[in-house]
C-alpha atoms as one frame of an Amber mdcrd trajectory, in Angstrom:
protein
  -8.295 -27.359 -30.567  -8.799 -23.632 -29.950  -7.704 -22.870 -26.055  -6.448
 -26.505 -25.221  -3.736 -26.567 -22.844  -1.385 -28.849 -25.175   2.271 -28.333
 -23.757   4.826 -27.235 -21.338   8.255 -25.575 -21.198  10.443 -25.751 -18.551
  13.407 -23.060 -18.495  16.810 -24.067 -17.363  20.046 -22.849 -17.365  21.342
 -26.617 -17.928  19.031 -28.581 -19.559  20.757 -32.418 -19.046  21.063 -31.422
 -15.723  17.180 -30.435 -14.615  15.450 -33.154 -17.607  17.700 -35.629 -15.502
  16.287 -34.269 -11.935  12.959 -34.846 -13.707  14.027 -37.947 -14.624  14.769
 -39.569 -11.635  11.480 -37.789  -9.416   8.226 -38.375 -11.791  10.205 -41.327
 -14.254   9.685 -38.904 -17.529  11.632 -39.590 -20.344  13.802 -37.250 -21.788
  15.035 -37.242 -25.875  17.413 -34.534 -27.096  15.414 -32.036 -29.106  17.576
 -29.552 -31.151  20.368 -27.775 -29.535  18.622 -26.194 -26.881  16.238 -28.936
 -25.670  15.015 -31.679 -24.752  11.499 -33.347 -25.053   9.667 -34.589 -21.687
   7.605 -37.843 -22.139   5.693 -37.918 -18.991   5.032 -41.606 -20.075   1.112
 -41.574 -18.369  -0.751 -41.717 -20.901  -2.688 -38.609 -19.350  -2.486 -35.223
 -19.267   0.463 -32.947 -21.617   4.194 -33.763 -22.535   6.355 -30.985 -22.901
  10.153 -29.671 -23.040  13.117 -28.693 -20.676  14.761 -26.084 -22.834  17.970
 -24.034 -21.745  17.668 -20.546 -23.782  20.830 -19.748 -23.359  19.983 -16.287
 -22.202  17.412 -14.785 -19.365  14.955 -15.807 -18.774  16.511 -19.161 -17.407
  13.943 -20.239 -15.038  10.342 -20.048 -15.720   7.509 -22.172 -16.213   5.400
 -21.956 -19.566   2.232 -23.501 -20.554   0.886 -23.247 -24.544  -2.451 -23.367
 -25.537  -3.244 -25.415 -28.701  -4.518 -22.884 -31.522  -5.601 -23.115 -34.886
  -3.811 -19.851 -36.103  -1.081 -17.970 -33.786  -1.855 -14.762 -35.590  -5.567
 -14.881 -34.895  -5.118 -15.554 -31.638  -2.718 -12.903 -31.132  -5.115 -10.149
 -32.562  -7.543 -11.580 -30.202  -5.330 -11.185 -27.208  -3.936  -7.594 -28.419
  -7.621  -6.692 -29.176  -8.567  -7.706 -25.268  -5.666  -6.080 -23.780  -2.776
  -8.537 -23.810   0.381  -7.850 -25.881   3.073 -10.242 -27.850   6.045 -10.605
 -26.457   7.839 -13.165 -29.031   6.666 -14.824 -31.936   5.885 -15.954 -33.876
   9.078 -18.594 -34.135   9.040 -21.641 -36.279  10.184 -24.820 -34.621  13.288
 -26.367 -35.910  12.278 -28.669 -38.434   8.907 -27.247 -38.988   6.886 -29.361
 -37.002   5.083 -26.313 -34.974   5.597 -22.831 -34.088   4.621 -20.672 -31.077
   4.072 -17.426 -29.468   4.368 -15.845 -26.064   1.621 -13.124 -24.706   0.756
 -11.446 -21.747  -2.631 -11.479 -20.764  -3.679  -8.001 -18.946  -2.498  -8.637
 -15.980   0.955  -9.232 -16.900   1.107 -12.876 -16.827   2.981 -14.647 -19.652
   1.750 -17.616 -21.408   1.629 -19.259 -24.661   0.504 -20.144 -28.026   1.158
 -23.739 -29.982   0.329 -24.039 -33.630   1.300 -27.638 -34.924   2.278 -27.401
 -38.886  -0.564 -28.260 -41.363   1.741 -30.543 -43.257
């Protein structure tokens, strides 16, 4: 599972307005998920699903891809050892279904790590 691109997140000031846009353009299905996000089901049976998120602070506009990993801590150690850096996290998703972290690669690109709960 290590390194599989498994999730996306699109930042917005207004998550409901942005979700409506993606529903109208691509027929994605939005489901409220916590106070700041709408889960987005691409309804294709291919690719990955993700979320539209309004953080309530900068950055408002971003696109984040997440690599699915078995251990965020181990991955962050490897990132650091190879010239990258941790930006935020690990952070637990409300409800305990998963955890995430953001990191920068050696060139400054920001990406995410996603770890499913072991429940």
